MDTraj code that builds the backbone (N, CA, C; nanometers):
import mdtraj as md
import numpy as np

residues = "MET VAL SER GLY GLU PHE ARG GLU ASP LEU TYR TYR ARG LEU ASN THR ILE LYS ILE HIS ILE GLU PRO LEU ARG SER ARG PRO ASP ASP ILE PRO TYR LEU ILE ASP HIS TYR VAL LYS ILE TYR ALA ALA GLN PHE LYS GLY LYS GLN LEU LEU THR PRO ASN GLN LYS VAL ILE ASP LYS LEU SER ALA TYR HIS TRP PRO GLY ASN VAL ARG GLU LEU GLN ASN VAL LEU LYS ARG LEU MET ILE LEU GLY ASN GLY GLU ASP SER LEU ASP ASP MET LEU MET GLY PRO PRO ALA ARG THR ARG ALA GLY GLY LEU PRO ALA SER ALA GLY GLN PRO PRO SER THR MET GLY PHE ILE GLY PHE ASP ILE ASN LYS PRO PRO ASP LEU SER SER LEU SER LEU LYS LYS ILE LYS LYS LYS ALA MET ASP HIS VAL GLU ARG GLU VAL ILE ALA TYR VAL LEU GLU LYS THR GLY TRP ASN ARG SER LYS ALA THR LYS VAL LEU ASN ILE SER TYR LYS THR LEU LEU TYR LYS ILE ARG ASP LEU GLY ILE GLU PRO PRO ASP ALA PRO GLY ASP LYS SER".split()
xyz = np.array([
    [2.8776, 4.1062, 11.1893],
    [2.8767, 3.9942, 11.2823],
    [2.8380, 4.0386, 11.4223],
    [2.8132, 4.1655, 11.4432],
    [2.7766, 4.2157, 11.5754],
    [2.6449, 4.1545, 11.6222],
    [2.5513, 4.1349, 11.5294],
    [2.4198, 4.0819, 11.5671],
    [2.4237, 3.9326, 11.5978],
    [2.5359, 3.8655, 11.5747],
    [2.5467, 3.7231, 11.6042],
    [2.4933, 3.6341, 11.4941],
    [2.4611, 3.6891, 11.3793],
    [2.4086, 3.6102, 11.2692],
    [2.5224, 3.5577, 11.1820],
    [2.4978, 3.4461, 11.1172],
    [2.5966, 3.3824, 11.0305],
    [2.5865, 3.4448, 10.8917],
    [2.6988, 3.4932, 10.8390],
    [2.6992, 3.5557, 10.7068],
    [2.6655, 3.4531, 10.5994],
    [2.5681, 3.4858, 10.5170],
    [2.5227, 3.3935, 10.4143],
    [2.6330, 3.3596, 10.3142],
    [2.7139, 3.4583, 10.2750],
    [2.8197, 3.4327, 10.1777],
    [2.9270, 3.3398, 10.2364],
    [2.9482, 3.3496, 10.3684],
    [3.0464, 3.2626, 10.4337],
    [2.9994, 3.1162, 10.4289],
    [2.8688, 3.0966, 10.4477],
    [2.8140, 2.9612, 10.4382],
    [2.8462, 2.9003, 10.3013],
    [2.8252, 2.9755, 10.1951],
    [2.8499, 2.9234, 10.0606],
    [2.9986, 2.9038, 10.0329],
    [3.0837, 2.9843, 10.0949],
    [3.2282, 2.9645, 10.0797],
    [3.2724, 2.8351, 10.1488],
    [3.2153, 2.8101, 10.2658],
    [3.2512, 2.6886, 10.3399],
    [3.1868, 2.5637, 10.2799],
    [3.0799, 2.5810, 10.2086],
    [3.0028, 2.4692, 10.1545],
    [3.0567, 2.4209, 10.0195],
    [3.1802, 2.4551, 9.9862],
    [3.2383, 2.4168, 9.8581],
    [3.2603, 2.2665, 9.8499],
    [3.3126, 2.2097, 9.9561],
    [3.3436, 2.0664, 9.9584],
    [3.2581, 1.9986, 10.0638],
    [3.1905, 1.8931, 10.0232],
    [3.1104, 1.8157, 10.1179],
    [3.1837, 1.6857, 10.1477],
    [3.1933, 1.6539, 10.2746],
    [3.2572, 1.5291, 10.3166],
    [3.1505, 1.4397, 10.3772],
    [3.1311, 1.3249, 10.3172],
    [3.0320, 1.2297, 10.3677],
    [3.1052, 1.1189, 10.4429],
    [3.0681, 1.1003, 10.5686],
    [3.1275, 0.9937, 10.6496],
    [3.0182, 0.8933, 10.6812],
    [3.0450, 0.7690, 10.6499],
    [2.9486, 0.6614, 10.6768],
    [2.9249, 0.6499, 10.8268],
    [2.8047, 0.6074, 10.8685],
    [2.7815, 0.5860, 11.0115],
    [2.8728, 0.4759, 11.0653],
    [2.8953, 0.4778, 11.1935],
    [2.9882, 0.3846, 11.2574],
    [2.9487, 0.2391, 11.2338],
    [2.8180, 0.2114, 11.2295],
    [2.7717, 0.0727, 11.2097],
    [2.8138, 0.0177, 11.0731],
    [2.8432, 0.1080, 10.9770],
    [2.8850, 0.0644, 10.8434],
    [3.0350, 0.0430, 10.8332],
    [3.1079, 0.0796, 10.9368],
    [3.2537, 0.0642, 10.9337],
    [3.3056, 0.0083, 11.0665],
    [3.2659, -0.1155, 11.0994],
    [3.3061, -0.1756, 11.2276],
    [3.4571, -0.1912, 11.2436],
    [3.5296, -0.1976, 11.1327],
    [3.6753, -0.2121, 11.1426],
    [3.7420, -0.0876, 11.2023],
    [3.6734, 0.0271, 11.1982],
    [3.7277, 0.1505, 11.2560],
    [3.7143, 0.1539, 11.4080],
    [3.6233, 0.0744, 11.4625],
    [3.5895, 0.0844, 11.6051],
    [3.7098, 0.0590, 11.6962],
    [3.7904, -0.0479, 11.6764],
    [3.9067, -0.0658, 11.7648],
    [4.0030, 0.0530, 11.7627],
    [4.0219, 0.1149, 11.6459],
    [4.1098, 0.2317, 11.6363],
    [4.0513, 0.3514, 11.7122],
    [3.9191, 0.3694, 11.7010],
    [3.8530, 0.4771, 11.7741],
    [3.8619, 0.4530, 11.9247],
    [3.8430, 0.3281, 11.9662],
    [3.8537, 0.2948, 12.1088],
    [3.9928, 0.3300, 12.1600],
    [4.0950, 0.2896, 12.0859],
    [4.2333, 0.3188, 12.1253],
    [4.2550, 0.4705, 12.1360],
    [4.2025, 0.5446, 12.0384],
    [4.2165, 0.6906, 12.0372],
    [4.1497, 0.7529, 12.1601],
    [4.0256, 0.7136, 12.1878],
    [3.9526, 0.7742, 12.2997],
    [4.0043, 0.7274, 12.4352],
    [4.0566, 0.6066, 12.4439],
    [4.1178, 0.5599, 12.5693],
    [4.2336, 0.6527, 12.6059],
    [4.3148, 0.6895, 12.5080],
    [4.4276, 0.7803, 12.5328],
    [4.3780, 0.9180, 12.5764],
    [4.2737, 0.9670, 12.5114],
    [4.2190, 1.0986, 12.5466],
    [4.1643, 1.0981, 12.6888],
    [4.0851, 0.9947, 12.7245],
    [4.0242, 0.9908, 12.8575],
    [4.1274, 0.9643, 12.9662],
    [4.2318, 0.8891, 12.9335],
    [4.3395, 0.8656, 13.0306],
    [4.4077, 0.9983, 13.0647],
    [4.4277, 1.0830, 12.9629],
    [4.4883, 1.2142, 12.9870],
    [4.3907, 1.3073, 13.0586],
    [4.2649, 1.2987, 13.0222],
    [4.1617, 1.3854, 13.0795],
    [4.1398, 1.3557, 13.2273],
    [4.1405, 1.2284, 13.2640],
    [4.1170, 1.1883, 13.4033],
    [4.2474, 1.1446, 13.4685],
    [4.3527, 1.2197, 13.4429],
    [4.4848, 1.1878, 13.4966],
    [4.4769, 1.1764, 13.6494],
    [4.5369, 1.0720, 13.7044],
    [4.5354, 1.0512, 13.8483],
    [4.4208, 0.9636, 13.8947],
    [4.3208, 0.9434, 13.8109],
    [4.2081, 0.8565, 13.8463],
    [4.2408, 0.7147, 13.8011],
    [4.1883, 0.6195, 13.8745],
    [4.2103, 0.4804, 13.8359],
    [4.1059, 0.4429, 13.7314],
    [4.1490, 0.4273, 13.6084],
    [4.0594, 0.3948, 13.4974],
    [4.0896, 0.2547, 13.4472],
    [3.9861, 0.1862, 13.4071],
    [4.0033, 0.0523, 13.3509],
    [3.9967, 0.0612, 13.1989],
    [4.0887, -0.0061, 13.1332],
    [4.0853, -0.0070, 12.9866],
    [4.0134, -0.1322, 12.9395],
    [3.9386, -0.1225, 12.8312],
    [3.8627, -0.2379, 12.7829],
    [3.9540, -0.3501, 12.7345],
    [3.9174, -0.4739, 12.7694],
    [3.9947, -0.5888, 12.7217],
    [3.9471, -0.6280, 12.5814],
    [4.0119, -0.7283, 12.5223],
    [3.9817, -0.7656, 12.3832],
    [3.8384, -0.8156, 12.3668],
    [3.7865, -0.8856, 12.4679],
    [3.6496, -0.9373, 12.4594],
    [3.5494, -0.8213, 12.4529],
    [3.5740, -0.7180, 12.5328],
    [3.4877, -0.5997, 12.5334],
    [3.5000, -0.5246, 12.4006],
    [3.6225, -0.5124, 12.3491],
    [3.6436, -0.4446, 12.2197],
    [3.5683, -0.5190, 12.1089],
    [3.5723, -0.6529, 12.1124],
    [3.4988, -0.7324, 12.0125],
    [3.3486, -0.7080, 12.0230],
    [3.2997, -0.6981, 12.1472],
    [3.1568, -0.6757, 12.1684],
    [3.1173, -0.5358, 12.1191],
    [3.2024, -0.4378, 12.1458],
    [3.1760, -0.3016, 12.0985],
    [3.1804, -0.2946, 11.9458],
    [3.2673, -0.3737, 11.8847],
    [3.2782, -0.3752, 11.7383],
    [3.1569, -0.4404, 11.6739],
    [3.0883, -0.5290, 11.7463],
    [2.9719, -0.5986, 11.6918],
    [2.8412, -0.5221, 11.7151],
    [2.8467, -0.4154, 11.7923],
    [2.7264, -0.3380, 11.8253],
    [2.6882, -0.2479, 11.7079],
    [2.5581, -0.2183, 11.6926],
    [2.5119, -0.1431, 11.5744],
    [2.5174, 0.0096, 11.5899],
    [2.5512, 0.0659, 11.7015],
    [2.5762, 0.2074, 11.7273],
    [2.4738, 0.3033, 11.6665],
    [2.3489, 0.3010, 11.7167],
    [2.2505, 0.3978, 11.6660],
    [2.2880, 0.5419, 11.6992],
    [2.3656, 0.5621, 11.8062],
    [2.4074, 0.6964, 11.8449],
    [2.5405, 0.7362, 11.7843],
    [2.5938, 0.6516, 11.6956],
    [2.7170, 0.6777, 11.6223],
    [2.8363, 0.6988, 11.7165],
    [2.9324, 0.7829, 11.6784],
    [3.0575, 0.7970, 11.7536],
    [3.0332, 0.8553, 11.8926],
    [2.9354, 0.9446, 11.9059],
    [2.9086, 1.0020, 12.0389],
    [2.8637, 0.8949, 12.1372],
    [2.7837, 0.8006, 12.0909],
    [2.7415, 0.6917, 12.1788],
    [2.8628, 0.6076, 12.2183],
    [2.9510, 0.5802, 12.1227],
    [3.0741, 0.5059, 12.1532],
    [3.1557, 0.5807, 12.2583],
    [3.1706, 0.7113, 12.2440],
    [3.2466, 0.7907, 12.3412],
    [3.1847, 0.7799, 12.4804],
    [3.0528, 0.7943, 12.4897],
    [2.9852, 0.7885, 12.6198],
    [2.9988, 0.6516, 12.6842],
    [2.9777, 0.5462, 12.6064],
    [2.9885, 0.4104, 12.6593],
    [3.1313, 0.3836, 12.7046],
    [3.2268, 0.4243, 12.6248],
    [3.3678, 0.4022, 12.6573],
    [3.4066, 0.4760, 12.7854],
    [3.3624, 0.6002, 12.7983],
    [3.3929, 0.6783, 12.9184],
    [3.3338, 0.6107, 13.0424],
    [3.2071, 0.5657, 13.0315],
    [3.1439, 0.4971, 13.1458],
    [3.2160, 0.3677, 13.1783],
    [3.2547, 0.2936, 13.0749],
    [3.3279, 0.1681, 13.0972],
    [3.4579, 0.1921, 13.1718],
    [3.5301, 0.2950, 13.1316],
    [3.6594, 0.3217, 13.1928],
    [3.6456, 0.3663, 13.3378],
    [3.5371, 0.4386, 13.3692],
    [3.5173, 0.4864, 13.5058],
    [3.4533, 0.3790, 13.5934],
    [3.3510, 0.3092, 13.5394],
    [3.2766, 0.2119, 13.6193],
    [3.3373, 0.0716, 13.6165],
    [3.4122, 0.0394, 13.5136],
    [3.4674, -0.0947, 13.4988],
    [3.4296, -0.1517, 13.3647],
    [3.4999, -0.2581, 13.3239],
    [3.4741, -0.3116, 13.1906],
    [3.4130, -0.4513, 13.1942],
    [3.3359, -0.4810, 13.2962],
    [3.2675, -0.6096, 13.3009],
    [3.1661, -0.6215, 13.1899],
    [3.1492, -0.7424, 13.1404],
    [3.0560, -0.7619, 13.0285],
    [2.9123, -0.7355, 13.0693],
    [2.8782, -0.7641, 13.1964],
    [2.7412, -0.7392, 13.2421],
    [2.7100, -0.5903, 13.2375],
    [2.8023, -0.5073, 13.2858],
    [2.7776, -0.3630, 13.2837],
    [2.7760, -0.3107, 13.1400],
    [2.8555, -0.3709, 13.0530],
    [2.8564, -0.3295, 12.9127],
    [2.7208, -0.3562, 12.8487],
    [2.6635, -0.4738, 12.8735],
    [2.5324, -0.5063, 12.8174],
    [2.4267, -0.4063, 12.8629],
    [2.4365, -0.3622, 12.9878],
    [2.3405, -0.2646, 13.0395],
    [2.3599, -0.1275, 12.9766],
    [2.4845, -0.0940, 12.9435],
    [2.5131, 0.0378, 12.8866],
    [2.4703, 0.0508, 12.7418],
    [2.4797, -0.0579, 12.6682],
    [2.4450, -0.0527, 12.5268],
    [2.2941, -0.0477, 12.5126],
    [2.2478, 0.0448, 12.4309],
    [2.1042, 0.0599, 12.4092],
    [2.0628, -0.0294, 12.2945],
    [1.9645, -0.1138, 12.3192],
    [1.9143, -0.1990, 12.2123],
    [1.9958, -0.3249, 12.1966],
    [1.9690, -0.4016, 12.0917],
    [2.0354, -0.5293, 12.0721],
    [2.1819, -0.5130, 12.0350],
    [2.2731, -0.5879, 12.1003],
    [2.4140, -0.5713, 12.0717],
    [2.4606, -0.6359, 11.9421],
    [2.3867, -0.7311, 11.8889],
    [2.4369, -0.8061, 11.7738],
    [2.3840, -0.7502, 11.6422],
    [2.4664, -0.7566, 11.5389],
    [2.4239, -0.7245, 11.4030],
    [2.5091, -0.8090, 11.3092],
    [2.4692, -0.8145, 11.1871],
    [2.5463, -0.8948, 11.0947],
    [2.6770, -0.8251, 11.0628],
    [2.7794, -0.9000, 11.0281],
    [2.9104, -0.8423, 10.9976],
    [2.9046, -0.7545, 10.8729],
    [2.8075, -0.7812, 10.7868],
    [2.7980, -0.7049, 10.6620],
    [2.7357, -0.5674, 10.6839],
    [2.7018, -0.5366, 10.8102],
    [2.6475, -0.4041, 10.8390],
    [2.4965, -0.3997, 10.8316],
    [2.4298, -0.5157, 10.8294],
    [2.2851, -0.5183, 10.8254],
    [2.2247, -0.4791, 10.9580],
    [2.0936, -0.4628, 10.9596],
    [2.0247, -0.4248, 11.0816],
    [2.0101, -0.5446, 11.1736],
    [2.0010, -0.5215, 11.3062],
    [1.9792, -0.6307, 11.3987],
    [1.8416, -0.6921, 11.3783],
    [1.8247, -0.8155, 11.4262],
    [1.7016, -0.8901, 11.4038],
    [1.5790, -0.8179, 11.4571],
    [1.5922, -0.7453, 11.5681],
    [1.4761, -0.6818, 11.6287],
    [1.4549, -0.5378, 11.5824],
    [1.5305, -0.4934, 11.4804],
    [1.5235, -0.3532, 11.4393],
    [1.3864, -0.3131, 11.3868],
    [1.3139, -0.4055, 11.3264],
    [1.1845, -0.3715, 11.2707],
    [1.0717, -0.3760, 11.3709],
    [1.0995, -0.4211, 11.4934],
    [0.9945, -0.4362, 11.5927],
    [0.9935, -0.3166, 11.6859],
    [0.8812, -0.2439, 11.6943],
    [0.8764, -0.1293, 11.7854],
    [0.8693, -0.1768, 11.9296],
    [0.9335, -0.1043, 12.0233],
    [0.9262, -0.1440, 12.1623],
    [0.7853, -0.1261, 12.2157],
    [0.7438, -0.2144, 12.3058],
    [0.6104, -0.2069, 12.3629],
    [0.6075, -0.0995, 12.4708],
    [0.5251, 0.0022, 12.4501],
    [0.5151, 0.1098, 12.5486],
    [0.3758, 0.1192, 12.6087],
    [0.2848, 0.0355, 12.5624],
    [0.1471, 0.0454, 12.6087],
    [0.1369, 0.0277, 12.7603],
    [0.2073, -0.0728, 12.8133],
    [0.2053, -0.0938, 12.9577],
    [0.2716, 0.0210, 13.0311],
    [0.3776, 0.0731, 12.9741],
    [0.4516, 0.1808, 13.0374],
    [0.3676, 0.3069, 13.0550],
    [0.2849, 0.3409, 12.9538],
    [0.2066, 0.4644, 12.9642],
    [0.0722, 0.4425, 13.0327],
    [0.0498, 0.3203, 13.0837],
    [-0.0694, 0.2964, 13.1647],
    [-0.1868, 0.2360, 13.0904],
    [-0.1686, 0.1891, 12.9676],
    [-0.2768, 0.1249, 12.8937],
    [-0.2805, -0.0232, 12.9262],
    [-0.4000, -0.0749, 12.9471],
    [-0.4180, -0.2182, 12.9628],
    [-0.4378, -0.2740, 12.8222],
    [-0.3483, -0.3623, 12.7795],
    [-0.3519, -0.4134, 12.6422],
    [-0.4814, -0.4885, 12.6141],
    [-0.5421, -0.5478, 12.7175],
    [-0.6637, -0.6271, 12.7000],
    [-0.7906, -0.5419, 12.6923],
    [-0.7792, -0.4130, 12.7231],
    [-0.8967, -0.3250, 12.7200],
    [-0.8706, -0.2113, 12.6211],
    [-0.9753, -0.1569, 12.5599],
    [-0.9540, -0.0413, 12.4718],
    [-0.9099, 0.0793, 12.5557],
    [-0.8115, 0.1570, 12.5072],
    [-0.7611, 0.2701, 12.5860],
    [-0.8611, 0.3850, 12.5928],
    [-0.8559, 0.4613, 12.7021],
    [-0.9370, 0.5819, 12.7172],
    [-0.8629, 0.6955, 12.6485],
    [-0.9008, 0.7251, 12.5254],
    [-0.8305, 0.8249, 12.4456],
    [-0.8615, 0.9680, 12.4870],
    [-0.9644, 0.9882, 12.5695],
    [-1.0008, 1.1237, 12.6099],
    [-0.8945, 1.1863, 12.7009],
    [-0.8202, 1.1033, 12.7748],
    [-0.7196, 1.1578, 12.8666],
    [-0.5779, 1.1446, 12.8105],
    [-0.5666, 1.1067, 12.6844],
    [-0.4353, 1.0870, 12.6230],
    [-0.3701, 1.2215, 12.5932],
    [-0.2490, 1.2424, 12.6459],
    [-0.1753, 1.3666, 12.6232],
    [-0.0320, 1.3313, 12.5894],
    [0.0104, 1.3657, 12.4684],
    [0.1457, 1.3348, 12.4249],
    [0.2498, 1.4039, 12.5135],
    [0.2176, 1.5251, 12.5587],
    [0.3088, 1.5997, 12.6448],
    [0.3312, 1.5259, 12.7767],
    [0.2214, 1.4750, 12.8365],
    [0.2329, 1.4023, 12.9638],
    [0.3073, 1.2704, 12.9446],
    [0.2810, 1.2031, 12.8326],
    [0.3482, 1.0757, 12.8049],
    [0.4977, 1.0998, 12.7867],
    [0.5341, 1.2067, 12.7154],
    [0.6757, 1.2391, 12.6942],
    [0.7450, 1.2667, 12.8270],
    [0.6804, 1.3445, 12.9142],
    [0.7375, 1.3759, 13.0454],
    [0.7543, 1.2480, 13.1281],
    [0.6524, 1.1626, 13.1251],
    [0.6578, 1.0372, 13.2008],
    [0.7711, 0.9482, 13.1489],
    [0.7840, 0.9401, 13.0170],
    [0.8899, 0.8582, 12.9570],
    [1.0279, 0.9135, 12.9916],
    [1.0458, 1.0453, 12.9805],
    [1.1744, 1.1076, 13.0122],
    [1.2113, 1.0860, 13.1583],
    [1.1131, 1.1042, 13.2475],
    [1.1390, 1.0822, 13.3905],
    [1.1780, 0.9380, 13.4177],
    [1.1081, 0.8464, 13.3512],
    [1.1361, 0.7039, 13.3698],
    [1.2791, 0.6706, 13.3256],
    [1.3167, 0.7183, 13.2073],
    [1.4512, 0.6907, 13.1542],
    [1.5574, 0.7551, 13.2428],
    [1.5368, 0.8812, 13.2803],
    [1.6343, 0.9491, 13.3664],
    [1.6490, 0.8773, 13.5003],
    [1.5366, 0.8366, 13.5595],
    [1.5410, 0.7664, 13.6880],
    [1.6216, 0.6376, 13.6764],
    [1.5966, 0.5607, 13.5698],
    [1.6675, 0.4344, 13.5496],
    [1.8173, 0.4561, 13.5312],
    [1.8542, 0.5520, 13.4460],
    [1.9958, 0.5756, 13.4160],
    [2.0697, 0.6292, 13.5384],
    [2.0107, 0.7281, 13.6063],
    [2.0766, 0.7868, 13.7233],
    [2.0902, 0.6833, 13.8344],
    [1.9842, 0.6064, 13.8590],
    [1.9902, 0.5037, 13.9636],
    [2.0967, 0.3991, 13.9307],
    [2.1061, 0.3624, 13.8031],
    [2.2063, 0.2639, 13.7606],
    [2.3480, 0.3163, 13.7847],
    [2.3729, 0.4412, 13.7422],
    [2.5062, 0.4995, 13.7582],
    [2.5403, 0.5154, 13.9059],
    [2.4430, 0.5598, 13.9858],
    [2.4675, 0.5741, 14.1300],
    [2.4994, 0.4388, 14.1942],
    [2.4276, 0.3367, 14.1514],
    [2.4541, 0.2022, 14.2049],
    [2.5954, 0.1563, 14.1674],
    [2.6338, 0.1775, 14.0409],
    [2.7646, 0.1323, 13.9939],
    [2.8793, 0.2121, 14.0541],
    [2.8529, 0.3365, 14.0942],
    [2.9579, 0.4179, 14.1559],
    [2.9524, 0.4104, 14.3079],
    [2.8689, 0.3206, 14.3611],
    [2.8565, 0.3086, 14.5063],
    [2.8001, 0.4360, 14.5692],
    [2.7122, 0.5019, 14.4979],
    [2.6479, 0.6271, 14.5388],
    [2.7499, 0.7394, 14.5602],
    [2.8618, 0.7331, 14.4891],
    [2.9591, 0.8414, 14.4894],
    [2.9076, 0.9460, 14.3905],
    [2.8467, 1.0514, 14.4443],
    [2.7796, 1.1498, 14.3581],
    [2.8772, 1.2264, 14.2689],
    [2.9969, 1.2525, 14.3197],
    [3.0964, 1.3237, 14.2369],
    [3.1346, 1.2401, 14.1152],
    [3.1548, 1.1101, 14.1380],
    [3.1888, 1.0204, 14.0273],
    [3.0709, 1.0102, 13.9298],
    [2.9497, 1.0029, 13.9847],
    [2.8294, 0.9921, 13.9008],
    [2.8116, 1.1151, 13.8126],
    [2.8443, 1.2344, 13.8657],
    [2.8297, 1.3556, 13.7840],
    [2.9229, 1.3529, 13.6646],
    [3.0433, 1.2949, 13.6831],
    [3.1380, 1.2856, 13.5710],
    [3.0872, 1.1885, 13.4649],
    [3.0322, 1.0745, 13.5096],
    [2.9801, 0.9751, 13.4151],
    [2.8606, 1.0321, 13.3384],
    [2.7705, 1.0977, 13.4108],
    [2.6480, 1.1499, 13.3496],
    [2.6684, 1.2837, 13.2788],
    [2.7856, 1.3454, 13.3021],
    [2.8172, 1.4746, 13.2415],
    [2.7152, 1.5819, 13.2792],
    [2.6822, 1.5882, 13.4100],
    [2.5922, 1.6916, 13.4621],
    [2.6570, 1.7521, 13.5860],
    [2.6055, 1.8656, 13.6302],
    [2.6613, 1.9305, 13.7488],
    [2.6149, 1.8573, 13.8747],
    [2.6885, 1.8784, 13.9824],
    [2.6556, 1.8165, 14.1113],
    [2.5174, 1.8631, 14.1573],
    [2.4906, 1.9929, 14.1405],
    [2.3612, 2.0493, 14.1801],
    [2.2465, 1.9853, 14.1016],
    [2.2672, 1.9662, 13.9703],
    [2.1644, 1.9021, 13.8871],
    [2.1391, 1.7595, 13.9314],
    [2.2470, 1.6867, 13.9650],
    [2.2314, 1.5484, 14.0112],
    [2.1494, 1.5444, 14.1390],
    [2.1794, 1.6320, 14.2347],
    [2.1038, 1.6343, 14.3608],
    [1.9564, 1.6662, 14.3355],
    [1.9312, 1.7602, 14.2446],
    [1.7929, 1.7945, 14.2097],
    [1.7207, 1.6741, 14.1491],
    [1.7885, 1.6042, 14.0551],
    [1.7267, 1.4887, 13.9892],
    [1.6987, 1.3770, 14.0893],
    [1.7925, 1.3527, 14.1813],
    [1.7736, 1.2476, 14.2818],
    [1.6481, 1.2772, 14.3636],
    [1.6345, 1.4041, 14.4065],
    [1.5175, 1.4416, 14.4864],
    [1.3900, 1.4397, 14.4026],
    [1.3946, 1.5019, 14.2849],
    [1.2765, 1.5160, 14.2006],
    [1.2232, 1.3814, 14.1509],
    [1.3144, 1.2896, 14.1181],
    [1.2728, 1.1599, 14.0644],
    [1.2523, 1.0543, 14.1735],
    [1.2771, 1.0923, 14.2980],
    [1.2545, 0.9996, 14.4099],
    [1.3519, 0.8830, 14.4120],
    [1.4769, 0.9073, 14.3768],
    [1.5773, 0.8011, 14.3771],
    [1.6359, 0.7921, 14.5170],
    [1.6336, 0.6717, 14.5734],
    [1.6847, 0.6519, 14.7092],
    [1.7929, 0.5463, 14.7094],
    [1.8918, 0.5625, 14.8003],
    [1.9941, 0.4582, 14.8115],
    [1.9299, 0.3270, 14.8544],
    [1.9916, 0.2119, 14.8204],
    [1.9296, 0.0837, 14.8540],
    [1.9081, 0.0637, 15.0034],
    [1.9903, 0.1273, 15.0881],
    [1.9748, 0.1097, 15.2328],
    [1.8987, 0.2259, 15.2964],
    [1.8193, 0.2989, 15.2141],
    [1.7435, 0.4124, 15.2666],
    [1.6354, 0.3617, 15.3609],
    [1.5978, 0.4433, 15.4635],
    [1.4932, 0.4026, 15.5560],
    [1.3630, 0.3757, 15.4814],
    [1.2991, 0.2694, 15.5209],
    [1.1724, 0.2325, 15.4571],
    [1.1886, 0.1397, 15.3399],
    [1.3116, 0.1109, 15.3008],
    [1.3379, 0.0194, 15.1885],
    [1.3432, -0.1212, 15.2427],
    [1.2468, -0.2005, 15.2085],
    [1.2362, -0.3361, 15.2616],
    [1.2919, -0.4416, 15.1663],
    [1.3359, -0.4008, 15.0485],
    [1.3814, -0.5018, 14.9531],
    [1.5213, -0.5484, 14.9824],
])
top = md.Topology()
chain = top.add_chain()
for i, resn in enumerate(residues, 1):
    res = top.add_residue(resn, chain, resSeq=i)
    for name in ("N", "CA", "C"):
        top.add_atom(name, md.element.get_by_symbol(name[0]), res)
traj = md.Trajectory(xyz[None], top)
């Protein structure tokens, strides 16, 4: 084990029993219990901080969501809700994709429709695209920057530009947050030159 490699025989010893757990979207009845469990954990973790616990309407909305990110997405949304507040408007913004699905665990109505990205990457839908300058690497970077800018700006707005609070919500270091704010050109709403 000095080389840091995983012993092959140990893998086979551990692989004796396989446990299959259905995705969260297939077991919505578990969601209120998970919420209760994580509320207790986060209350202990952020002891001394004023945290808001989700009300029944929010719990119902979380139970109806299709959870593409499974339990980790639930944990992240719950943590943000407790720190930022449990208003339904902020909840809708936090949930990725359509919040509704059938009770039987079916896919949401818009699941088969791909999101439109043509405008986002600079293609005019009415004209044929210039494929000579198309670079998947550049498109990926542009998309990542766009998503990061939106999420960071949203969290900063909801925390009243309290960077320490934002770092806890985003689970990044203070230094990384400052770098992202500068690199992505995120400015406070009352920044000089902001006319909106």
